[in-house]
C-alpha positions, 0 to 999 in steps of 0.5 A: 796236253797240260792244260797251261802248256797248251795257252801259254808259251814261252817268249823272250821276257825283261828282268830287272837288275837282268836284262832280257832273257830268252825264254824265261817267260810266257805268253798266250798262244796264238790260237787264245789271243782273243783272251790276251789281256796285252792285245786287248789292252794299250800298256804304254811301256815307260822305262824305267831308269835305273841308278847307275851305281847298282849293281842289282845286275850282278848281284843276283847273278852271284858276279858280287856281294851286296856289300859291294854295293856302293849304294848297298847302307848308305842311299839303299835300305829296305826303308829306302829300296833303289833295285831290286835286291832290296824291295823284299824280304828276300831281295839278296840285299835285305837279307845282308842287311838285316843279317848284318852279312 
């Protein structure tokens, strides 16, 4: 059995801009829970408040393009990213911004 498959199992996970996606993350199997930091260290989850004008979820799903976002090139830029699509150089909004697509 592959070591990763032995230790981890698929689980639902939360993705910024997309919400909860079924079986999109990995969790430690019960057999190894004594090594699971999520069970050993109490972490308070903070609710992230997305800017209501940000359409990053629709951009990530291919429903809209960055230039259709009301925040694009106004308050959202690589220097001041509002959504996940602008945060990294590889993000779709960052690429649109950089290459003026």
